[in-house]
N, CA, C and O atoms as a DFTB+ gen file, in Angstrom:
576 C
 N C O
     1  1     -12.164       5.165      13.567
     2  2     -11.697       5.197      12.192
     3  2     -10.177       4.986      12.129
     4  3      -9.679       4.282      11.251
     5  1      -9.449       5.599      13.063
     6  2      -7.998       5.418      13.104
     7  2      -7.661       3.956      13.373
     8  3      -6.711       3.412      12.811
     9  1      -8.451       3.330      14.240
    10  2      -8.216       1.927      14.578
    11  2      -8.338       1.039      13.339
    12  3      -7.499       0.166      13.114
    13  1      -9.379       1.260      12.538
    14  2      -9.592       0.451      11.330
    15  2      -8.462       0.696      10.329
    16  3      -7.932      -0.245       9.738
    17  1      -8.103       1.961      10.144
    18  2      -7.021       2.301       9.219
    19  2      -5.707       1.674       9.693
    20  3      -4.920       1.178       8.887
    21  1      -5.486       1.702      10.986
    22  2      -4.274       1.126      11.557
    23  2      -4.244      -0.390      11.411
    24  3      -3.214      -0.965      11.061
    25  1      -5.360      -1.026      11.676
    26  2      -5.439      -2.484      11.599
    27  2      -5.374      -2.983      10.153
    28  3      -4.784      -4.026       9.874
    29  1      -5.979      -2.235       9.252
    30  2      -6.034      -2.631       7.846
    31  2      -4.657      -2.612       7.182
    32  3      -4.449      -3.275       6.166
    33  1      -3.725      -1.861       7.749
    34  2      -2.388      -1.802       7.135
    35  2      -1.718      -3.166       7.089
    36  3      -0.963      -3.462       6.164
    37  1      -1.995      -3.999       8.091
    38  2      -1.395      -5.331       8.109
    39  2      -1.941      -6.189       6.968
    40  3      -1.198      -6.954       6.353
    41  1      -3.232      -6.063       6.688
    42  2      -3.825      -6.794       5.565
    43  2      -3.266      -6.286       4.242
    44  3      -2.978      -7.076       3.342
    45  1      -3.112      -4.973       4.122
    46  2      -2.565      -4.384       2.894
    47  2      -1.155      -4.908       2.644
    48  3      -0.850      -5.379       1.548
    49  1      -0.309      -4.828       3.644
    50  2       1.082      -5.250       3.467
    51  2       1.168      -6.747       3.207
    52  3       1.965      -7.186       2.378
    53  1       0.365      -7.527       3.899
    54  2       0.375      -8.979       3.692
    55  2      -0.071      -9.337       2.274
    56  3       0.577     -10.149       1.613
    57  1      -1.163      -8.746       1.801
    58  2      -1.663      -9.078       0.464
    59  2      -0.725      -8.587      -0.637
    60  3      -0.517      -9.289      -1.626
    61  1      -0.163      -7.403      -0.479
    62  2       0.788      -6.913      -1.482
    63  2       2.045      -7.784      -1.476
    64  3       2.609      -8.063      -2.534
    65  1       2.483      -8.209      -0.301
    66  2       3.642      -9.102      -0.204
    67  2       3.369     -10.437      -0.888
    68  3       4.209     -10.929      -1.641
    69  1       2.207     -11.025      -0.634
    70  2       1.847     -12.307      -1.261
    71  2       1.778     -12.149      -2.776
    72  3       2.331     -12.965      -3.514
    73  1       1.097     -11.098      -3.241
    74  2       0.978     -10.880      -4.685
    75  2       2.354     -10.672      -5.319
    76  3       2.629     -11.188      -6.402
    77  1       3.206      -9.923      -4.647
    78  2       4.559      -9.698      -5.159
    79  2       5.344     -11.002      -5.245
    80  3       5.955     -11.294      -6.273
    81  1       5.329     -11.781      -4.175
    82  2       6.131     -13.009      -4.138
    83  2       5.657     -14.054      -5.143
    84  3       6.481     -14.677      -5.812
    85  1       4.344     -14.258      -5.262
    86  2       3.871     -15.286      -6.195
    87  2       4.119     -14.875      -7.644
    88  3       4.419     -15.722      -8.485
    89  1       3.996     -13.589      -7.939
    90  2       4.255     -13.152      -9.309
    91  2       5.745     -13.096      -9.613
    92  3       6.151     -13.338     -10.750
    93  1       6.554     -12.783      -8.626
    94  2       8.003     -12.831      -8.825
    95  2       8.445     -14.265      -9.092
    96  3       9.251     -14.519      -9.986
    97  1       7.917     -15.189      -8.318
    98  2       8.241     -16.605      -8.521
    99  2       7.790     -17.080      -9.906
   100  3       8.539     -17.763     -10.604
   101  1       6.579     -16.721     -10.295
   102  2       6.083     -17.104     -11.609
   103  2       6.891     -16.498     -12.739
   104  3       7.131     -17.146     -13.758
   105  1       7.309     -15.256     -12.559
   106  2       8.111     -14.573     -13.574
   107  2       9.481     -15.240     -13.697
   108  3       9.958     -15.478     -14.806
   109  1      10.109     -15.538     -12.567
   110  2      11.440     -16.149     -12.601
   111  2      11.404     -17.598     -13.072
   112  3      12.351     -18.066     -13.704
   113  1      10.322     -18.310     -12.772
   114  2      10.199     -19.709     -13.193
   115  2       9.597     -19.838     -14.593
   116  3       9.502     -20.943     -15.127
   117  1       9.197     -18.736     -15.177
   118  2       8.630     -18.693     -16.526
   119  2       7.449     -19.646     -16.686
   120  3       7.412     -20.462     -17.607
   121  1       6.506     -19.530     -15.792
   122  2       5.317     -20.374     -15.885
   123  2       4.085     -19.484     -15.989
   124  3       4.131     -18.316     -15.602
   125  1       2.989     -20.021     -16.505
   126  2       1.779     -19.202     -16.646
   127  2       1.186     -18.831     -15.286
   128  3       1.377     -19.527     -14.288
   129  1       0.474     -17.731     -15.283
   130  2      -0.149     -17.254     -14.051
   131  2      -1.340     -18.145     -13.706
   132  3      -2.121     -18.519     -14.581
   133  1      -1.468     -18.477     -12.435
   134  2      -2.543     -19.345     -11.954
   135  2      -3.673     -18.455     -11.438
   136  3      -3.439     -17.311     -11.047
   137  1      -4.891     -18.981     -11.439
   138  2      -6.062     -18.183     -11.066
   139  2      -5.926     -17.593      -9.667
   140  3      -6.237     -16.418      -9.475
   141  1      -5.471     -18.371      -8.683
   142  2      -5.384     -17.822      -7.321
   143  2      -4.335     -16.724      -7.230
   144  3      -4.451     -15.822      -6.401
   145  1      -3.308     -16.794      -8.080
   146  2      -2.313     -15.725      -8.107
   147  2      -2.918     -14.446      -8.679
   148  3      -2.652     -13.347      -8.192
   149  1      -3.722     -14.602      -9.702
   150  2      -4.413     -13.447     -10.272
   151  2      -5.365     -12.842      -9.242
   152  3      -5.476     -11.621      -9.129
   153  1      -6.050     -13.708      -8.493
   154  2      -6.968     -13.220      -7.460
   155  2      -6.201     -12.517      -6.335
   156  3      -6.702     -11.553      -5.756
   157  1      -5.006     -12.989      -6.025
   158  2      -4.197     -12.328      -4.989
   159  2      -3.854     -10.900      -5.401
   160  3      -3.877      -9.989      -4.573
   161  1      -3.535     -10.706      -6.685
   162  2      -3.216      -9.350      -7.141
   163  2      -4.455      -8.463      -7.140
   164  3      -4.376      -7.276      -6.825
   165  1      -5.593      -9.042      -7.491
   166  2      -6.838      -8.266      -7.483
   167  2      -7.203      -7.871      -6.057
   168  3      -7.537      -6.714      -5.800
   169  1      -7.141      -8.826      -5.126
   170  2      -7.479      -8.527      -3.732
   171  2      -6.502      -7.534      -3.127
   172  3      -6.900      -6.692      -2.323
   173  1      -5.241      -7.616      -3.494
   174  2      -4.264      -6.641      -2.997
   175  2      -4.627      -5.241      -3.478
   176  3      -4.559      -4.282      -2.710
   177  1      -5.010      -5.120      -4.738
   178  2      -5.392      -3.818      -5.265
   179  2      -6.664      -3.302      -4.591
   180  3      -6.753      -2.120      -4.259
   181  1      -7.640      -4.176      -4.388
   182  2      -8.899      -3.770      -3.753
   183  2      -8.653      -3.288      -2.327
   184  3      -9.153      -2.232      -1.937
   185  1      -7.895      -4.043      -1.551
   186  2      -7.662      -3.666      -0.155
   187  2      -6.832      -2.385      -0.074
   188  3      -7.000      -1.598       0.857
   189  1      -5.940      -2.172      -1.038
   190  2      -5.185      -0.911      -1.083
   191  2      -6.115       0.274      -1.304
   192  3      -5.954       1.320      -0.675
   193  1      -7.084       0.114      -2.192
   194  2      -8.017       1.206      -2.455
   195  2      -8.951       1.453      -1.272
   196  3      -9.305       2.598      -0.989
   197  1      -9.347       0.399      -0.588
   198  2     -10.163       0.572       0.622
   199  2      -9.355       1.337       1.676
   200  3      -9.878       2.240       2.329
   201  1      -8.099       0.977       1.837
   202  2      -7.233       1.669       2.795
   203  2      -7.063       3.132       2.403
   204  3      -7.031       4.005       3.270
   205  1      -6.953       3.405       1.111
   206  2      -6.836       4.779       0.632
   207  2      -8.079       5.582       0.984
   208  3      -7.974       6.737       1.398
   209  1      -9.251       4.985       0.823
   210  2     -10.498       5.675       1.171
   211  2     -10.526       6.000       2.664
   212  3     -10.888       7.112       3.049
   213  1     -10.146       5.036       3.508
   214  2     -10.088       5.301       4.950
   215  2      -9.105       6.432       5.252
   216  3      -9.390       7.294       6.084
   217  1      -7.973       6.435       4.594
   218  2      -6.984       7.492       4.802
   219  2      -7.493       8.853       4.377
   220  3      -7.252       9.845       5.065
   221  1      -8.193       8.917       3.253
   222  2      -8.752      10.187       2.789
   223  2      -9.805      10.696       3.762
   224  3      -9.857      11.890       4.058
   225  1     -10.649       9.790       4.260
   226  2     -11.669      10.186       5.241
   227  2     -11.004      10.688       6.520
   228  3     -11.429      11.699       7.079
   229  1      -9.975       9.999       6.985
   230  2      -9.255      10.452       8.182
   231  2      -8.642      11.828       7.972
   232  3      -8.724      12.689       8.847
   233  1      -8.037      12.033       6.826
   234  2      -7.432      13.330       6.539
   235  2      -8.499      14.414       6.439
   236  3      -8.316      15.514       6.961
   237  1      -9.609      14.112       5.776
   238  2     -10.668      15.108       5.599
   239  2     -11.316      15.494       6.925
   240  3     -11.682      16.653       7.117
   241  1     -11.459      14.549       7.830
   242  2     -12.099      14.857       9.111
   243  2     -11.151      15.540      10.084
   244  3     -11.607      16.149      11.052
   245  1      -9.846      15.457       9.855
   246  2      -8.860      16.077      10.749
   247  2      -7.948      17.055      10.018
   248  3      -6.827      17.295      10.466
   249  1      -8.396      17.619       8.916
   250  2      -7.537      18.471       8.091
   251  2      -7.052      19.704       8.843
   252  3      -5.925      20.150       8.631
   253  1      -7.880      20.257       9.712
   254  2      -7.478      21.461      10.448
   255  2      -6.265      21.195      11.331
   256  3      -5.414      22.070      11.493
   257  1      -6.179      20.008      11.899
   258  2      -5.043      19.668      12.766
   259  2      -3.734      19.625      11.982
   260  3      -2.672      19.925      12.527
   261  1      -3.808      19.256      10.718
   262  2      -2.593      19.151       9.917
   263  2      -2.092      20.505       9.435
   264  3      -0.910      20.660       9.127
   265  1      -2.989      21.488       9.369
   266  2      -2.615      22.792       8.833
   267  2      -2.458      23.859       9.906
   268  3      -2.282      25.034       9.581
   269  1      -2.517      23.480      11.171
   270  2      -2.383      24.463      12.245
   271  2      -0.927      24.895      12.391
   272  3      -0.008      24.217      11.932
   273  1      -0.745      26.043      13.045
   274  2       0.615      26.544      13.270
   275  2       1.368      25.691      14.280
   276  3       2.598      25.711      14.324
   277  1       0.626      24.943      15.091
   278  2       1.240      24.092      16.104
   279  2       1.543      22.690      15.589
   280  3       1.834      21.790      16.377
   281  1       1.477      22.501      14.293
   282  2       1.710      21.166      13.729
   283  2       3.114      20.695      14.088
   284  3       4.106      21.371      13.818
   285  1       3.166      19.544      14.691
   286  2       4.447      18.996      15.128
   287  2       5.077      18.128      14.061
   288  3       4.682      18.145      12.895
   289  1       6.067      17.370      14.494
   290  2       6.811      16.515      13.563
   291  2       5.931      15.440      12.956
   292  3       6.076      15.124      11.775
   293  1       5.017      14.867      13.739
   294  2       4.206      13.781      13.195
   295  2       3.207      14.294      12.173
   296  3       2.899      13.588      11.213
   297  1       2.684      15.528      12.356
   298  2       1.782      16.068      11.337
   299  2       2.537      16.311      10.035
   300  3       2.022      16.033       8.952
   301  1       3.750      16.826      10.141
   302  2       4.558      17.025       8.938
   303  2       4.896      15.691       8.282
   304  3       4.912      15.579       7.056
   305  1       5.165      14.687       9.101
   306  2       5.434      13.350       8.575
   307  2       4.228      12.834       7.795
   308  3       4.361      12.350       6.671
   309  1       3.053      12.943       8.407
   310  2       1.832      12.472       7.746
   311  2       1.585      13.260       6.475
   312  3       1.269      12.680       5.437
   313  1       1.725      14.580       6.545
   314  2       1.432      15.421       5.384
   315  2       2.353      15.125       4.202
   316  3       1.900      15.101       3.058
   317  1       3.601      14.906       4.458
   318  2       4.548      14.798       3.355
   319  2       4.938      13.361       3.030
   320  3       4.757      12.907       1.900
   321  1       5.458      12.662       3.989
   322  2       6.004      11.334       3.726
   323  2       4.896      10.297       3.567
   324  3       4.840       9.596       2.557
   325  1       4.026      10.198       4.550
   326  2       3.029       9.130       4.563
   327  2       2.037       9.260       3.406
   328  3       1.860       8.319       2.632
   329  1       1.404      10.398       3.288
   330  2       0.378      10.561       2.251
   331  2       0.987      10.436       0.858
   332  3       0.454       9.716       0.014
   333  1       2.082      11.118       0.612
   334  2       2.698      11.066      -0.709
   335  2       3.169       9.679      -1.096
   336  3       2.936       9.223      -2.215
   337  1       3.834       9.011      -0.167
   338  2       4.347       7.667      -0.460
   339  2       3.230       6.659      -0.655
   340  3       3.307       5.806      -1.539
   341  1       2.195       6.752       0.160
   342  2       1.094       5.790       0.047
   343  2       0.293       5.988      -1.239
   344  3      -0.098       5.015      -1.884
   345  1       0.052       7.232      -1.608
   346  2      -0.660       7.476      -2.872
   347  2       0.173       6.958      -4.043
   348  3      -0.368       6.348      -4.965
   349  1       1.472       7.195      -4.011
   350  2       2.350       6.683      -5.067
   351  2       2.365       5.157      -5.081
   352  3       2.328       4.549      -6.151
   353  1       2.418       4.536      -3.910
   354  2       2.419       3.069      -3.827
   355  2       1.125       2.485      -4.383
   356  3       1.157       1.497      -5.117
   357  1      -0.007       3.084      -4.040
   358  2      -1.291       2.575      -4.536
   359  2      -1.417       2.821      -6.035
   360  3      -2.014       2.011      -6.745
   361  1      -0.867       3.923      -6.522
   362  2      -0.852       4.163      -7.969
   363  2      -0.009       3.100      -8.678
   364  3      -0.377       2.646      -9.761
   365  1       1.109       2.701      -8.083
   366  2       1.942       1.643      -8.666
   367  2       1.219       0.301      -8.677
   368  3       1.300      -0.440      -9.657
   369  1       0.515      -0.014      -7.594
   370  2      -0.256      -1.261      -7.534
   371  2      -1.315      -1.265      -8.631
   372  3      -1.474      -2.254      -9.346
   373  1      -2.031      -0.164      -8.758
   374  2      -3.084      -0.072      -9.773
   375  2      -2.500      -0.138     -11.181
   376  3      -3.026      -0.848     -12.039
   377  1      -1.424       0.592     -11.419
   378  2      -0.801       0.588     -12.747
   379  2      -0.270      -0.796     -13.100
   380  3      -0.428      -1.251     -14.233
   381  1       0.357      -1.464     -12.142
   382  2       0.864      -2.814     -12.394
   383  2      -0.244      -3.775     -12.763
   384  3      -0.105      -4.571     -13.691
   385  1      -1.336      -3.700     -12.040
   386  2      -2.476      -4.588     -12.326
   387  2      -3.080      -4.277     -13.694
   388  3      -3.373      -5.192     -14.464
   389  1      -3.266      -2.993     -14.000
   390  2      -3.884      -2.616     -15.275
   391  2      -2.974      -2.942     -16.461
   392  3      -3.454      -3.402     -17.497
   393  1      -1.681      -2.712     -16.323
   394  2      -0.755      -3.042     -17.411
   395  2      -0.670      -4.545     -17.636
   396  3      -0.530      -4.995     -18.773
   397  1      -0.753      -5.319     -16.568
   398  2      -0.677      -6.775     -16.724
   399  2      -1.915      -7.331     -17.417
   400  3      -1.841      -8.360     -18.089
   401  1      -3.035      -6.666     -17.262
   402  2      -4.251      -7.123     -17.949
   403  2      -4.113      -6.998     -19.461
   404  3      -4.679      -7.796     -20.208
   405  1      -3.365      -6.000     -19.911
   406  2      -3.223      -5.749     -21.345
   407  2      -2.112      -6.569     -21.992
   408  3      -2.078      -6.705     -23.215
   409  1      -1.225      -7.102     -21.204
   410  2      -0.097      -7.865     -21.751
   411  2      -0.584      -9.195     -22.318
   412  3      -1.504      -9.810     -21.779
   413  1       0.034      -9.628     -23.398
   414  2      -0.344     -10.883     -24.054
   415  2       0.441     -12.071     -23.502
   416  3      -0.108     -13.160     -23.336
   417  1       1.706     -11.862     -23.223
   418  2       2.593     -12.925     -22.756
   419  2       2.429     -13.113     -21.247
   420  3       2.418     -12.140     -20.492
   421  1       2.300     -14.369     -20.813
   422  2       2.106     -14.668     -19.389
   423  2       3.306     -14.229     -18.550
   424  3       3.139     -13.720     -17.442
   425  1       4.500     -14.425     -19.074
   426  2       5.701     -14.028     -18.325
   427  2       5.740     -12.515     -18.148
   428  3       6.107     -12.016     -17.085
   429  1       5.364     -11.799     -19.187
   430  2       5.332     -10.333     -19.112
   431  2       4.265      -9.860     -18.128
   432  3       4.462      -8.866     -17.429
   433  1       3.142     -10.563     -18.070
   434  2       2.090     -10.206     -17.111
   435  2       2.635     -10.249     -15.693
   436  3       2.403      -9.338     -14.898
   437  1       3.360     -11.314     -15.384
   438  2       3.887     -11.451     -14.029
   439  2       4.998     -10.444     -13.746
   440  3       5.135      -9.970     -12.618
   441  1       5.777     -10.121     -14.748
   442  2       6.802      -9.101     -14.573
   443  2       6.159      -7.744     -14.301
   444  3       6.620      -6.990     -13.444
   445  1       5.082      -7.437     -15.043
   446  2       4.402      -6.157     -14.881
   447  2       3.677      -6.042     -13.543
   448  3       3.329      -4.939     -13.121
   449  1       3.450      -7.150     -12.885
   450  2       2.886      -7.115     -11.532
   451  2       4.015      -7.098     -10.505
   452  3       3.976      -6.309      -9.561
   453  1       5.009      -7.948     -10.675
   454  2       6.061      -8.110      -9.663
   455  2       6.856      -6.825      -9.431
   456  3       7.105      -6.456      -8.284
   457  1       7.247      -6.154     -10.483
   458  2       8.094      -4.966     -10.316
   459  2       7.343      -3.826      -9.620
   460  3       7.834      -3.323      -8.608
   461  1       6.171      -3.393     -10.117
   462  2       5.476      -2.304      -9.405
   463  2       5.021      -2.690      -8.001
   464  3       5.065      -1.864      -7.089
   465  1       4.581      -3.943      -7.814
   466  2       4.157      -4.372      -6.483
   467  2       5.342      -4.392      -5.523
   468  3       5.183      -4.061      -4.348
   469  1       6.518      -4.771      -5.995
   470  2       7.709      -4.761      -5.146
   471  2       8.108      -3.354      -4.737
   472  3       8.446      -3.109      -3.579
   473  1       8.069      -2.430      -5.689
   474  2       8.378      -1.029      -5.374
   475  2       7.327      -0.463      -4.425
   476  3       7.656       0.249      -3.476
   477  1       6.057      -0.784      -4.687
   478  2       4.973      -0.311      -3.818
   479  2       5.127      -0.865      -2.406
   480  3       4.910      -0.147      -1.430
   481  1       5.495      -2.124      -2.293
   482  2       5.695      -2.735      -0.976
   483  2       6.819      -2.027      -0.223
   484  3       6.689      -1.755       0.971
   485  1       7.910      -1.729      -0.905
   486  2       9.019      -1.013      -0.263
   487  2       8.574       0.374       0.203
   488  3       8.922       0.799       1.304
   489  1       7.809       1.076      -0.627
   490  2       7.293       2.392      -0.236
   491  2       6.362       2.291       0.968
   492  3       6.427       3.116       1.879
   493  1       5.496       1.281       0.969
   494  2       4.562       1.106       2.084
   495  2       5.301       0.809       3.383
   496  3       4.970       1.361       4.432
   497  1       6.294      -0.057       3.313
   498  2       7.061      -0.386       4.513
   499  2       7.827       0.829       5.032
   500  3       7.981       1.004       6.241
   501  1       8.300       1.655       4.121
   502  2       9.032       2.861       4.504
   503  2       8.111       3.905       5.139
   504  3       8.468       4.514       6.147
   505  1       6.945       4.111       4.563
   506  2       6.082       5.220       4.976
   507  2       5.077       4.865       6.060
   508  3       4.334       5.738       6.508
   509  1       5.033       3.621       6.491
   510  2       4.102       3.227       7.546
   511  2       4.666       3.632       8.904
   512  3       5.809       3.303       9.220
   513  1       3.877       4.344       9.711
   514  2       4.343       4.682      11.064
   515  2       4.178       3.482      11.994
   516  3       3.124       3.320      12.608
   517  1       5.177       2.662      12.104
   518  2       5.110       1.443      12.905
   519  2       5.030       1.784      14.385
   520  3       5.640       2.759      14.825
   521  1       4.284       0.993      15.166
   522  2       4.064       1.306      16.584
   523  2       5.336       1.417      17.428
   524  3       5.344       2.160      18.409
   525  1       6.386       0.720      17.085
   526  2       7.597       0.743      17.898
   527  2       8.561       1.862      17.518
   528  3       9.618       2.003      18.133
   529  1       8.207       2.657      16.511
   530  2       9.046       3.785      16.130
   531  2       8.577       5.036      16.857
   532  3       7.486       5.060      17.426
   533  1       9.395       6.063      16.836
   534  2       9.040       7.307      17.533
   535  2       7.783       7.940      16.940
   536  3       6.907       8.382      17.683
   537  1       7.688       7.987      15.627
   538  2       6.499       8.549      14.974
   539  2       5.279       7.714      15.310
   540  3       4.213       8.265      15.582
   541  1       5.412       6.402      15.298
   542  2       4.287       5.521      15.600
   543  2       3.768       5.680      17.012
   544  3       2.563       5.570      17.240
   545  1       4.653       5.936      17.969
   546  2       4.223       6.102      19.366
   547  2       3.479       7.406      19.587
   548  3       2.689       7.498      20.527
   549  1       3.700       8.422      18.756
   550  2       3.042       9.710      18.969
   551  2       1.568       9.681      18.597
   552  3       0.822      10.589      18.965
   553  1       1.134       8.651      17.872
   554  2      -0.270       8.599      17.486
   555  2      -1.174       8.251      18.659
   556  3      -2.342       8.639      18.678
   557  1      -0.652       7.532      19.623
   558  2      -1.390       7.280      20.861
   559  2      -2.544       6.317      20.719
   560  3      -2.455       5.323      19.997
   561  1      -3.641       6.618      21.419
   562  2      -4.787       5.724      21.537
   563  2      -5.404       5.410      20.175
   564  3      -5.551       6.285      19.322
   565  1      -5.758       4.149      19.998
   566  2      -6.406       3.734      18.760
   567  2      -5.444       3.315      17.670
   568  3      -5.864       2.855      16.608
   569  1      -4.163       3.469      17.923
   570  2      -3.173       3.165      16.894
   571  2      -2.475       1.866      17.240
   572  3      -1.908       1.735      18.324
   573  1      -2.509       0.906      16.333
   574  2      -1.864      -0.395      16.552
   575  2      -0.507      -0.436      15.897
   576  3       0.186      -1.451      15.974
């Protein structure tokens, strides 16, 4: 399960990055949203929610380890920084997508996607325990 959650992060970041960039470009160029761009935002939101489900399952199956008295720095990192930032990032992705559906103006639709997706991407990049960092190395086997 950790392996899938770890591997899926690359798809999440890639899709959110693509959705952010195409909508930022459309917003700045003041052109209507194209179908594949709309699909990129939908797929980014879907993959974010799938990743959230994997994260919740991982937390639920290992909750005792996070609340033990021997919890180290990485457990505190996961409990506070990672979970909080990722839930906020996924909430921003969802809110951006839902608000853009209600907007009438095409330029506003892309703005309502680009800004929250950009903030969400920054949060995801910040809160991801990358393998070459100290926190990322402590996860050990199964972590990419």
